[in-house]
N, C-alpha and C positions, 0 to 999 in steps of 0.2 A: 505494501502499500505506499501509495507515494506523500508524501506530509507537505502539506504548503503552512509557512507561517506568519501567519499577520503581523506586523510591523506597527508601532503607533509612535513615529519618534518625536523625542525632546527638543522642541524648537531651539530653549538655550542651551549652550555649551558651557561646559562650568568647570574644565578645565582649568585647575591651578598648578603652582609648582609641587609636582609631583614627587618631587627628592623631599619634601620635608612631610611626606605625609605617612605617618606611622602605618607598618602593617597590617592591615586587615581591617585600617578604622575609617577612611573615605569610600562610599562606594562608585561607581563611574553614574551614567545616568539612568541607565535602561537594565533590565532584566527579562531575563525567559521564565515563564511559567505555563502550566499545561498540567490541565488534571482527568485524572482515571478515574472513571466512576463506569460502573455497569461492565466489567469486562474490556474498555476500548480507551484509550487515552483522546482527550478534545479542547478543541480553540488552542492550539498551541499559537502564543504570540509574544511578542517583544513588546515590553511598555516601558516607560517610563518606571524608574526607580520608584518603590513605593512600600508600603507596610502592606502586611496581609493581617488578614480577619481567622481567629480558627475557634471555634466553640471551646469554652473550656472544658467537654467532653471528649476531645477530640482525642483519639488512639495513641497519638505520639507523644502528649502527654503524662499519658500513664504509664505505657507500658514499650519504650525504649524502640518502636519504630524508625529508626531516625537512619540514613545513609548519604554520608557524601566521600565525594571526588577532588583531589588537590592541585589544580592541572596550572602552566604557564604559558604565556604569550609571548612572543618578542618581536623587534622592530632589529631583521638582517640586517646587511651591510649595504645591501642593495636598494635598501627600504621597504622592501615586502612585509610580510606579517606571517610569522611561522607559530601556528599550535605544536607544540612540541609532543611526539608520541599521542597522539588525540587516541591512538585505536588500541592503546595497550592500556591506556587508562579507563576506556569505553567497556574492554572486557574485564579487568579488576572492578570495575563499578557491578556489572552484570552479577558475579561472584558473590559481591558482598549480598548484592539485592538478595541473592535467591539465598543467601544462610539465614538473612532477616527473612523470608518468608514475604519479597516486597517484588511487585509486574514490574519487566523487564522493559526497557525502552527501545523502541526500533532501532537500529545503529545508524539509520540515514537521516530519522528522528533528531537523535545525540549530536550528529556530525550539524547538520544542519542549524543547531540553535546555537553549538558554539560559533560554528562561521560567519552566523550573521551579525551576532551580538558582539562579537571581537571586531567584527570590521566596522559596526556602528558605531561601538567607543574605540576605535583604534588610536583615537591623540590621545589618552590617556596613557598607553604604555608611554614610559620611560625611556627615552633612547641612550643613556649612561651603558658604562659596562654591564654592570649588573644588574639593571633594572628589567623589572617585566611586568607583565598583568597578569596578576594572580587572578585563577578561573575557580572558581565553587558551584559545580554541578551537586543538588542533593536533592533529596526526595525523601518527603514527611506521611505518614497517614495521618490523616483529615476524617477519619468516619468520626460521629458524634455518636459515641457511646463509651457507657463508664462499665466496662467484661471483658477478661482477659480471651480474647480471639485476635486472629490477623484481620486486620481491615481489608474492606472492599474497596477504600475511599481514598486516593493519594494526592498528593502537589509532586512535583517535577520542577523544581526551578533552577536557575544558573547566575549568580550576581558575579561580578568584577571587582576587582580593587586595585591601583595602583602599589609593585614589591620594589624592594631589593633584597637585603640578605638579611636573612629571618634571626640569626643569631651575629651581632657586632664583633666580638669579640672570642678568643678560644675561653671554652669550654670547662670547669670545674665541677665534675660530675662523682657518683659516691655508686659504689655497687650495691643494690639493695636485693636482702637477703630474708626479709622478713614478708615483707607485701610483695603479691605480682600481678604483672598486669592483663594477663590472661593464663589459662590451660588449655594443655594439649587436649582438644575437642571443643574448645571454646569459641571466641568469637573474635577470636587476635587476627585472623587472614582477615575479617571484615575491618571494613574503614564505617565502622557504628558509631554514633555517640557516646556508648556506653564504655566502650575502650576507654574513653578520654577522661570519660566523668568518674569513670573510679579509678583511675590515678591521679586526680589530681592530691588526693590527700598526702600520702608516700612522696608526690615532690614537691607540696608544700610543707613537711616536713623538713626535707632534705636541705632545701633556700632555704628556710631557718638556720641552718647548723653552716653556711655560710657555701651550699652547694649551687651550682645552675640546673643543672638536670640530672638523672638517676641510670642506671643502668642495671635494667631491670633481667635478671636471674630466672631461670624456669622454675615453674610449682610444684614440680615433685622433689627436685633436691635442692634447692636454691642456691644452685652450684653455675648451671652454665648460661654463658650472656645470651642475650635475647633481643632486645632493642634496648633503644637507651631516647626517653623520651617521645616526642613523637619523628623518630626516624629509626633505619635500620643500622645498626652499628660493623663496622669494619675496623681491622688491624693487619696492618704491617710490620707483620715481624721476623729478621733472619732472609727477607728478600721476597716474602711469601705474603700476598694479602690473604686475610681470613675475616671472614664472615658465618654468622650460624646459617644453618639450611634452613629454606621453608619448611615451616609448618602448618600445622594450624594454628598455631599459637603467633605466630608472625608474620605480619602485613609483606605481601609481596612488593618492595618498593619498586616505581619505576625507575627513580635516581639509583638504586641501587643495580638494576639487572644494566644500565645504562653501562655503569664505572664498569664490571664486573666486565661484560663484552669490549668495552675501550681497553680494559687494565688487561685484555688476553692477548690483543692485539697486537699490545707493545711486547710483549713477548714473557710478560709479568706469572708468575705461578700464582693461581687463587684457588685458595681449595673453600669450598663450602661445606665443613662442619662444626660440630660443636665444640667450643672454648670455652674453656671453665674459668673464672677469676682466678683459677689458684694457677694454672698456666700463666696467666697474666704477672701474679705475683713471682714467678720464679722470674719469669723474664725480666721483670724489673731489677730482683733482688741479684740475678745474674747479669745486672749491667749490658742487658741488651738495648739499641738503639727499639722503642717501643713506639710508632707511630699509630695513630688514634684518632677514630672522628665517624660523627656521625652523617646520613647520606640522605637526604630526603626532597620532597619537591619545594616545599619553602625554605629550607636550609642550604639544600645544595648541596654541598660539601660543609662542617662546623668543626675545626680543628678541635681536641678534646687537649686541655694544657695539662691537667694531671686526672689522675684517676684514686679515687679514697679506696682502699681494700680493709676491713676491718680496722677501721681506725686509723689506718696509715695513706696518706698521701702518698703517690708515686708521679713523677716527674713525666710529658711523654715529651715525645720530639716533635716540635712545630716550627722548625726554622723553613726558611722560603724555598729550601730545595728539596722538601719532603714530596713525597709522591704524591699526596693526595689532592696538592695545587696543581701539578702536572696535568693528571687528569681530570681538576677540574677546568681547566683550560680548557683541554682539547674536549672537553664538552661543550664548553662556553660556544668552541669554534665553530661546531656544529651548528647548535642553536644558532649564531649567526649567519652564519652561511659563508664562514671562510675557510672552512672543510669541508671535502666533501660528504656529501650523506649517504654513506655506500649503505646505510641499513633501511633507509625510507623511513626515519622518524620522523621528517619535519615535513607537518599539512599546511603548505603555503598556501594562503590566500591571495 
């Protein structure tokens, strides 16, 4: 079925100095919205950004049926607009929706919605080196009913905001061995709201202790590294790039996947395997050079300055020649169109 999106364009343009806009604080002029009812999607449209109205009985407010994605668009070297890895993000979004018993969105509707919305608000994309337009597709359950059930009505929406690097400085992190982000068989591999809400308290506790983020460990043994805050975790030790393997408790990060691909193309040995915090501790104690970083759409690459393990802080290698910066530049060059896009990751408007 071919989907036609109606566009109600805002007459006044409100683009300001995007460089000074805090991440996720200021929306662009427009948003996409479509309503699901009676087993089908209705009235897909791009409208001026506005608040929405929900019943206090809407199921999303009570039982957690909320799923979202995080994507980015870039101004390329030739002035064209690139939405990075749109199909990989679509596939992950659909997996999250399946896990949360929510209806799928036709691929053509998803792609058209993002294409037309980003094209309309393209002036908001910062042209500076690390500037981008952050794109947030999301879906919420809207059926008005208090009762534990799968909703039969939903809203699918897309909003955007100008963005730069999520973290402005290297991070101090703490290995968390009491609380867990997710357990095997849970919703950790889905990008659903509850995963993030449940992580707030232990993250807040860590921040009050002077750390920026947490390195989560597995729910069974509280030993094997899983993720770091809103990012996948990667470590470069003894000329090997190590990252935890994907599972039902770890999100399939698009940036993670991109960096692994680029690293292997550079001849770097990549191991997707379980890595214990005890292995990290041994490496530090043996005086090895440990490069640690988080990878995610918002953060891109977030260097980790130090890791606290059982009360002892160990310093990581964050100098300018660290391999993480080289991988970050390789990724940026593909997004900007200054390096060949051999994997067809760029969706160019």
